[in-house]
C-alpha positions as CSV (number, residue, x, y, z in Angstrom):
1,M,12.7,95.9,162.1
2,P,12.2,96.5,157.9
3,P,15.3,98.7,156.3
4,Y,14.2,102.3,155.6
5,R,11.0,102.3,153.2
6,S,8.7,105.1,153.1
7,H,4.9,103.5,151.3
8,I,4.4,107.0,150.6
9,H,7.3,107.3,148.2
10,G,7.3,103.7,147.5
11,Q,4.0,104.6,145.9
12,V,5.7,107.5,143.9
13,A,8.5,105.8,142.7
14,W,6.0,102.3,141.3
15,L,3.8,104.7,139.8
16,A,6.6,106.7,138.1
17,A,8.6,103.5,137.3
18,L,5.0,101.7,135.9
19,D,4.8,104.9,133.7
20,V,8.8,105.0,132.3
21,A,7.7,101.3,131.3
22,C,4.4,102.5,129.6
23,L,6.4,105.4,127.6
24,A,9.3,103.0,126.7
25,A,6.7,100.3,125.3
26,G,5.0,103.5,123.7
27,C,8.4,104.8,122.0
28,A,9.2,101.4,120.6
29,I,5.7,100.9,119.5
30,G,5.4,104.1,117.3
31,S,9.2,103.7,116.1
32,I,8.1,99.8,115.0
33,T,4.9,101.1,113.6
34,R,6.3,104.2,111.7
35,F,9.8,102.9,110.4
36,A,10.7,99.2,108.4
37,P,12.5,96.6,110.7
38,E,15.8,97.6,109.8
39,E,15.6,101.0,110.5
40,W,13.8,102.0,113.9
41,G,16.5,100.6,115.8
42,D,19.0,102.8,114.2
43,Y,16.5,105.9,114.3
44,V,15.4,105.3,118.4
45,V,19.7,105.2,119.1
46,S,20.6,108.6,116.8
47,H,17.4,110.5,118.3
48,M,18.2,109.0,122.2
49,D,18.5,112.8,122.9
50,G,14.9,113.4,121.9
51,W,13.1,110.3,123.5
52,L,14.6,111.1,127.1
53,I,13.4,115.1,126.9
54,L,9.9,113.2,126.0
55,I,10.1,110.8,128.7
56,S,11.5,113.4,131.4
57,G,8.3,115.7,130.5
58,V,6.0,113.2,130.5
59,V,7.1,112.0,134.4
60,V,7.8,115.9,135.5
61,A,4.4,116.8,134.1
62,N,2.7,113.5,135.8
63,Y,4.7,114.5,139.0
64,L,4.0,118.3,139.1
65,A,0.3,117.8,138.3
66,G,-0.3,114.8,141.3
67,G,-0.5,112.3,139.1
68,Y,1.7,110.2,141.3
69,R,0.4,110.9,144.9
70,L,-1.6,109.3,147.4
71,Q,-5.1,108.6,146.2
72,A,-4.6,110.1,143.3
73,T,-5.9,106.9,141.1
74,Y,-9.6,106.7,142.2
75,S,-10.7,109.3,140.3
76,R,-11.1,108.6,136.5
77,F,-11.2,112.4,135.6
78,N,-8.6,113.3,137.2
79,L,-6.5,110.5,135.6
80,V,-7.6,112.0,132.1
81,V,-7.1,115.4,132.8
82,T,-3.4,115.2,134.5
83,W,-2.5,112.6,131.4
84,L,-3.7,115.3,128.8
85,F,-1.3,117.9,130.6
86,S,1.1,115.8,130.7
87,L,1.4,115.0,126.8
88,I,0.6,118.9,126.5
89,F,3.7,119.7,128.7
90,A,6.1,117.4,127.2
91,T,5.1,118.1,123.7
92,V,6.0,122.0,124.2
93,I,9.4,121.2,125.9
94,L,10.0,118.7,123.1
95,S,9.1,121.6,120.4
96,V,11.4,124.2,123.0
97,T,14.1,122.4,122.8
98,S,14.1,121.4,119.3
99,Y,14.0,125.4,118.1
100,G,17.1,125.9,120.4
101,W,19.2,123.5,119.3
102,F,18.1,124.4,115.6
103,R,17.2,120.9,114.6
104,L,13.9,118.0,115.0
105,L,14.7,115.7,117.9
106,L,12.0,113.6,117.2
107,G,9.5,113.5,113.9
108,R,5.9,114.3,113.8
109,G,4.9,111.0,112.7
110,V,7.1,109.2,115.2
111,L,5.9,111.4,117.7
112,F,2.3,111.2,117.5
113,L,2.1,107.6,117.2
114,S,4.4,107.0,120.6
115,L,2.5,109.3,122.2
116,A,-0.9,107.6,121.3
117,S,0.6,103.7,122.3
118,Y,1.6,105.3,125.2
119,S,-1.4,107.3,126.0
120,I,-3.5,103.5,125.1
121,V,-1.1,101.5,127.3
122,S,-1.2,104.1,130.7
123,L,-4.7,105.0,130.5
124,A,-5.7,101.2,130.6
125,L,-3.5,100.5,133.0
126,K,-4.6,103.5,135.4
127,L,-8.3,102.9,134.9
128,F,-8.2,99.4,135.1
129,V,-5.2,97.9,136.5
130,Y,-3.4,100.4,139.6
131,R,-5.8,100.0,142.0
132,A,-6.2,96.5,141.6
133,L,-2.8,96.1,141.9
134,F,-2.0,98.5,144.8
135,R,-5.0,97.0,147.2
136,S,-3.0,93.3,146.6
137,E,-1.1,91.7,149.2
138,W,2.1,92.8,147.2
139,F,1.7,96.5,148.2
140,V,-0.2,95.9,151.2
141,C,0.9,98.6,154.1
142,R,0.9,97.2,157.8
143,C,0.1,99.5,160.5
144,A,0.2,99.8,163.8
145,I,-1.5,102.6,166.2
146,M,-0.1,104.0,169.8
147,G,-3.6,104.4,171.2
148,T,-6.9,102.8,172.0
149,G,-9.2,105.6,172.4
150,R,-11.5,107.7,170.1
151,R,-8.9,109.0,168.1
152,A,-7.1,106.2,167.4
153,R,-10.3,104.6,166.0
154,E,-10.8,107.9,163.4
155,V,-6.9,107.0,162.4
156,R,-8.1,103.2,161.5
157,A,-10.8,104.4,159.6
158,I,-8.6,107.0,157.4
159,L,-5.8,104.7,156.8
160,E,-8.3,101.6,155.8
161,S,-10.3,103.7,153.5
162,K,-11.5,102.5,150.6
163,W,-10.0,105.3,148.6
164,V,-6.1,105.0,149.8
165,M,-3.6,103.5,148.0
166,P,-1.5,100.9,148.7
167,A,-3.6,99.1,150.9
168,H,-3.3,99.9,154.8
169,R,-4.0,97.3,157.2
170,V,-4.1,98.0,160.7
171,V,-2.8,95.1,162.4
172,A,-2.5,96.3,166.5
173,F,-3.2,98.7,168.5
174,L,-0.8,99.4,171.4
175,S,-0.9,100.5,174.6
176,E,1.5,101.4,177.1
177,I,1.9,100.1,180.6
178,R,3.4,100.5,183.8
179,P,7.0,99.8,184.1
180,E,6.4,97.0,186.3
181,A,5.2,94.8,183.6
182,Q,7.3,92.1,182.7
183,R,6.3,91.8,178.9
184,A,4.2,92.8,176.2
185,E,0.9,90.7,176.3
186,P,-2.4,90.4,174.5
187,G,-4.9,93.4,175.9
188,G,-8.1,91.9,173.7
189,I,-9.7,92.8,170.5
190,M,-10.8,96.4,169.4
191,D,-13.6,96.1,166.5
192,G,-11.8,93.4,165.2
193,V,-7.9,94.5,165.9
194,P,-5.7,93.1,168.5
195,V,-5.0,95.1,171.5
196,L,-1.2,94.5,172.6
197,L,0.0,95.9,175.7
198,F,4.0,96.8,176.0
199,R,6.8,98.4,178.3
200,A,8.2,101.7,176.7
201,E,11.5,100.1,176.8
202,E,9.4,97.0,174.5
203,T,8.4,99.7,171.9
204,E,11.3,98.3,169.2
205,E,11.0,94.6,169.6
206,L,7.6,94.8,169.6
207,L,7.2,96.2,166.4
208,R,9.8,94.2,164.7
209,G,7.8,91.1,165.7
210,L,4.7,92.5,164.1
211,G,6.5,93.5,160.8
212,V,5.2,96.6,160.6
213,D,5.4,99.5,157.5
214,L,4.0,102.2,159.5
215,V,3.9,103.5,163.4
216,V,1.1,106.1,164.0
217,A,2.3,108.0,167.3
218,G,-0.5,110.5,169.3
219,C,-3.5,108.6,169.3
220,E,-4.1,108.6,173.0
221,D,-6.9,110.6,173.9
222,S,-5.0,111.8,177.1
223,P,-2.9,114.9,176.0
224,D,0.0,113.6,178.7
225,A,3.5,112.6,177.1
226,R,4.0,109.1,177.1
227,A,7.3,107.2,178.0
228,S,7.5,105.4,174.8
229,D,7.6,108.7,172.5
230,A,11.5,108.8,173.4
231,N,11.7,105.4,171.6
232,L,9.2,106.3,168.8
233,R,11.7,109.3,168.1
234,R,14.9,107.4,167.9
235,L,13.0,104.6,166.0
236,R,12.3,106.8,163.3
237,F,15.7,108.1,163.1
238,R,16.8,104.6,163.1
239,G,14.9,104.7,159.8
240,V,11.3,103.5,160.8
241,E,8.2,105.3,159.1
242,V,6.6,106.9,162.3
243,L,3.7,109.6,161.5
244,T,1.7,111.5,164.5
245,A,-1.8,111.6,163.9
246,P,-2.2,115.2,162.5
247,A,0.2,114.0,159.9
248,V,-1.8,110.9,158.9
249,V,-5.1,113.3,158.5
250,E,-3.3,115.4,156.7
251,I,-1.2,112.8,154.2
252,Y,-4.2,111.1,153.7
253,C,-7.1,113.5,154.1
254,G,-5.3,116.9,152.7
255,R,-6.8,119.0,155.7
256,T,-5.3,119.9,159.2
257,P,-7.2,119.0,161.9
258,L,-8.7,121.8,164.0
259,D,-8.9,119.8,167.0
260,L,-5.4,119.5,167.2
261,V,-3.9,122.8,166.4
262,N,-3.0,125.1,169.0
263,E,-0.3,128.3,169.0
264,A,2.7,125.8,168.3
265,Y,1.3,124.1,165.6
266,L,0.4,127.2,163.7
267,T,4.1,128.7,164.4
268,D,5.0,125.6,162.8
269,I,2.7,125.9,159.9
270,A,3.7,129.7,159.4
271,L,7.8,128.5,159.6
272,I,7.4,125.4,157.4
273,S,5.3,126.9,154.3
274,E,6.8,128.2,151.3
275,G,4.3,130.6,150.9
276,P,6.7,133.6,151.1
277,G,9.0,132.1,149.2
278,V,6.8,131.6,145.8
279,A,4.7,134.3,145.8
280,H,6.4,136.7,143.4
281,W,6.3,133.3,141.2
282,K,2.9,133.2,142.2
283,R,2.0,136.6,141.3
284,L,3.5,136.3,137.6
285,A,1.8,133.3,137.1
286,D,-1.8,135.7,138.2
287,I,-0.9,138.2,136.0
288,V,-0.3,135.8,132.8
289,F,-3.2,133.4,133.4
290,S,-5.3,136.7,134.0
291,L,-4.9,138.7,130.9
292,L,-5.2,135.7,129.0
293,A,-8.5,134.5,130.6
294,L,-10.4,137.8,130.2
295,A,-8.8,138.2,126.3
296,A,-10.5,134.3,126.0
297,F,-13.7,134.9,127.8
298,A,-14.3,138.3,126.4
299,P,-17.2,137.1,123.3
300,V,-18.2,134.7,126.6
301,S,-18.7,137.6,128.8
302,A,-20.7,139.8,126.3
303,V,-23.4,137.1,125.6
304,I,-23.6,136.9,129.5
305,A,-24.1,140.4,130.1
306,L,-26.2,141.1,127.5
307,A,-28.7,137.6,128.6
308,I,-28.5,139.6,132.4
309,K,-29.8,142.8,130.9
310,L,-32.7,140.9,128.8
311,A,-33.7,139.2,131.7
312,E,-34.1,142.1,134.5
313,P,-33.4,145.2,132.1
314,G,-33.2,147.3,135.6
315,A,-30.8,145.4,137.0
316,P,-27.4,145.7,136.9
317,V,-24.8,143.5,135.4
318,L,-22.0,143.0,137.5
319,Y,-22.6,142.5,141.3
320,V,-20.1,143.9,143.4
321,Q,-19.6,143.3,146.9
322,E,-17.0,143.5,149.8
323,R,-14.9,141.0,150.8
324,V,-11.8,140.4,153.4
325,G,-8.6,139.9,151.5
326,R,-5.0,139.3,152.2
327,F,-3.9,140.6,155.9
328,G,-7.9,141.5,156.4
329,Q,-7.6,144.3,153.9
330,P,-11.2,144.8,152.4
331,F,-11.5,144.7,149.1
332,R,-14.5,145.0,146.6
333,I,-14.9,141.5,144.8
334,R,-16.8,142.1,141.0
335,K,-19.1,138.7,139.7
336,F,-21.8,138.6,137.3
337,R,-24.9,138.6,138.8
338,T,-27.5,135.6,139.9
339,M,-29.3,136.7,142.2
340,R,-32.4,139.0,142.6
341,Q,-31.6,142.5,143.0
342,D,-33.4,142.9,146.3
343,A,-31.8,139.2,147.2
344,E,-31.3,140.3,150.7
345,A,-33.2,143.6,151.4
346,D,-35.0,141.8,154.2
347,T,-32.7,138.9,155.2
348,G,-29.0,140.9,155.1
349,P,-25.9,139.0,154.4
350,V,-26.7,135.4,154.7
351,W,-24.9,132.1,154.0
352,A,-26.0,131.1,150.1
353,G,-26.7,127.3,149.4
354,P,-26.7,125.3,146.2
355,D,-30.8,125.8,145.9
356,D,-31.0,129.2,146.8
357,P,-34.2,130.4,145.8
358,R,-32.9,134.1,145.4
359,V,-30.8,132.8,142.6
360,T,-32.3,132.9,139.0
361,P,-32.7,130.7,136.6
362,L,-30.1,132.3,134.3
363,G,-27.8,132.8,137.8
364,R,-28.1,128.8,138.3
365,F,-26.9,128.4,135.1
366,L,-23.5,130.6,135.3
367,R,-23.0,129.2,138.9
368,R,-23.2,125.9,137.9
369,F,-20.2,126.3,135.4
370,R,-18.8,129.1,137.6
371,L,-18.9,132.0,134.5
372,D,-20.0,134.2,137.1
373,E,-16.4,134.6,138.6
374,I,-15.4,135.6,135.1
375,P,-15.1,139.6,136.3
376,Q,-12.6,138.4,139.5
377,F,-10.2,137.9,137.1
378,L,-10.0,141.7,137.1
379,N,-9.8,141.6,141.0
380,V,-6.8,139.3,140.4
381,L,-4.9,141.3,137.8
382,V,-4.9,144.1,140.3
383,G,-3.6,141.9,142.9
384,E,-6.6,141.6,145.4
385,M,-6.9,138.5,144.9
386,S,-4.9,135.3,143.4
387,I,-5.7,132.7,140.8
388,V,-5.2,130.1,143.9
389,G,-5.9,130.6,147.8
390,P,-8.9,130.6,150.0
391,R,-11.8,132.0,149.2
392,P,-12.2,135.5,150.6
393,E,-15.0,135.9,153.2
394,R,-17.9,138.8,153.7
395,P,-16.9,141.2,156.4
396,E,-20.1,140.4,158.1
397,I,-19.7,136.4,157.8
398,A,-15.7,136.5,158.9
399,C,-16.8,138.4,162.2
400,E,-19.1,135.5,163.2
401,L,-17.3,132.7,162.7
402,E,-14.2,134.4,164.0
403,K,-16.1,134.5,167.6
404,V,-17.2,130.6,167.5
405,I,-14.4,129.2,165.4
406,P,-10.7,129.4,167.0
407,Y,-7.8,130.5,164.5
408,F,-9.8,131.4,161.8
409,R,-8.2,134.5,160.7
410,E,-5.3,132.2,159.9
411,R,-6.4,131.9,156.3
412,E,-5.8,135.6,155.9
413,N,-2.4,135.4,155.8
414,V,-2.3,134.3,151.9
415,M,-4.0,135.9,149.3
416,P,-7.7,134.7,148.5
417,G,-8.1,132.9,145.5
418,L,-10.8,132.4,142.7
419,T,-10.5,128.9,143.4
420,G,-8.8,126.6,146.2
421,W,-8.0,123.6,148.1
422,A,-10.9,123.7,150.4
423,Q,-13.4,124.6,147.3
424,I,-12.4,121.8,145.6
425,R,-12.0,119.1,148.4
426,Y,-15.3,120.2,150.0
427,P,-17.6,122.4,148.1
428,Y,-20.4,123.3,150.1
429,G,-20.2,125.6,153.2
430,R,-23.3,126.8,155.3
431,T,-22.9,126.2,158.3
432,V,-20.4,126.6,161.2
433,E,-19.6,122.8,160.7
434,D,-18.6,123.6,157.2
435,A,-17.2,126.3,158.1
436,V,-14.9,124.7,160.5
437,R,-13.9,121.8,157.7
438,K,-13.3,124.0,155.3
439,L,-10.4,126.1,157.2
440,E,-9.0,122.7,158.0
441,Y,-8.5,122.9,154.0
442,D,-7.1,126.3,154.0
443,L,-4.7,125.5,157.1
444,Y,-3.6,122.4,154.8
445,Y,-2.9,124.5,151.4
446,I,-1.0,127.2,153.9
447,K,1.1,124.7,155.0
448,H,1.8,123.1,151.8
449,M,1.4,125.8,149.1
450,S,3.3,125.8,146.2
451,L,3.2,126.1,142.8
452,A,3.2,122.5,142.3
453,L,-0.4,122.2,144.6
454,D,-1.5,125.3,142.6
455,L,-1.4,123.2,139.5
456,Q,-3.3,120.2,140.6
457,I,-5.7,122.6,142.1
458,V,-6.4,124.8,138.7
459,L,-6.9,121.0,136.9
460,S,-9.1,119.7,139.6
461,T,-11.2,122.7,139.0
462,L,-11.5,121.9,135.4
463,R,-13.6,118.9,136.5
464,I,-16.1,121.5,138.0
465,I,-16.1,124.1,135.3
466,F,-16.5,121.0,132.2
467,L,-18.8,118.5,134.1
468,G,-21.0,121.6,135.6
469,V,-20.5,120.1,139.5
470,P,-22.3,122.5,141.4
471,A,-20.4,125.8,142.7
472,N,-19.8,126.1,146.7
473,G,-22.6,128.7,146.7
474,E,-20.5,131.6,147.9
C-alpha cells in the first residue's frame, strides 16, 4: 500500500503551495517594478516581516473562505469573490499590524504592485490552469468501492463527477465471498469496471495490488456487517484512506444522505458538531453584521417602502408572518411585502415558487435580489435569527413535513438564518422531495457548523445578491 496520504488534504496542500508561489512571484515583481535593480533585494530582506504577514494573511483568508477545498475551483465567480476577500483581509491585517508596531511594514506602492501582480498570476492559473492540472493523470485518485449494488453505483457517479477535483477513477468494485474461496478472482464487469471477488483476509493484499488511493466501504445494499469491515478498520489505522458511503456524500456533495441516517448517526452529529462552542461568536458576529446592514440599507429600505406604498396605497409595507425558530419556538418574521395583500385568502399557507402568480412585479424584482429580506436583520438583531442557519419554516408546513420526512425537526436545534447552506446549494423548494434534499444540506451544516463555513456561505450568497439569481421562493 502507498504511505498515508489523503487526496483531500493533498489538494489543499498543493493549492496552498501554488498560491504561496504566486504570492512570492507577485512580491518579487512588485519589488523589481518599484525599485532599481540594486535596491529591491535589500528592500525585500529589510521588510521580511511585512512580506510574511502579507503572504500568511492571503493564505489564511483563502483557507477560511474555502478557496482550497475540494471542488472549489470549478466556480469562476467563487474564485473571484474568494480572491477579493483574501486581498481585503490581508491588507487589513497588514495595516493593523503596522499600527501596532508603529512602523510601515510595506510601502503602499510596492504593496499595490505586489498584490496586482499576484492577482494576475493567481487568477490566470485558477481560471485556466488549475482545472486541467487537477484532472490530469498526475493527480488522479484511484478508488475501489466495496459493494456492487445500487449504492455502489451512486458512489461511483459522485466520485467520477466532472466537477470533482482532483479527478477520481474507480478501478474496481469489490465483493466479499465466503471463506472457503481460495483467492481473489475476476467477478465480471459492471458499468465498464471490473468486479473482484475476495476473501476478508485478502483485503490488504488485494488493495495493494490495485494501487488504490481511496477505499469506500459500506456500499453494500445489505445492512449486514461484512467480515472485511474489521480489516478495513485496521487498514485505516495503518494509514490507508478509507471512507464510508455517508462520508463520501458529505465530502463530495456537501449534504448528509437522509436514507443513511438513523438515531445513532444523529447522536454522533450532535456530539461532533462545534455549534455549541461557536454560538457565542456567531451571536457577536450577528449583532455587528445586522447593525452595519441596517445602517447601510436604510436609504434603500426607504425607497423600497415608498415604492410598495405607491404600487398599493392601501396595503402594508411589511409582511409579518409566523415562523418556527430554534427548538421549535415560534417568532414573527418581517419582510418587505412581495405578494398581493389577499394572496392566501383562498389557498391558505402554501409553498411559493419562482414564478408564483401571487407575486407583484415589484415583489418579483425584490425577490430576485433578495431585497425583500432586509427587514429580517431586525430579527437577527433581537436574537430570533442568525445571519447563517437553516431557513425557518412556517408552522403549518413544518407540521406537514414532520409527518412525512423523518428527523425533520432536527434542523430546529440551531438558530434559523437569513441565508444558509441549503439555500446556496439547493435554492428552490416547493415539494416534499425538495424539502428532503434541503434537510440533507441542513444536517450537513449542523454537523460541520463553524465560523469558517459561515463565511463561505456569506460569500456564496453574494452571487445571488449581485448576479440576481432567483431566490428560493420562501
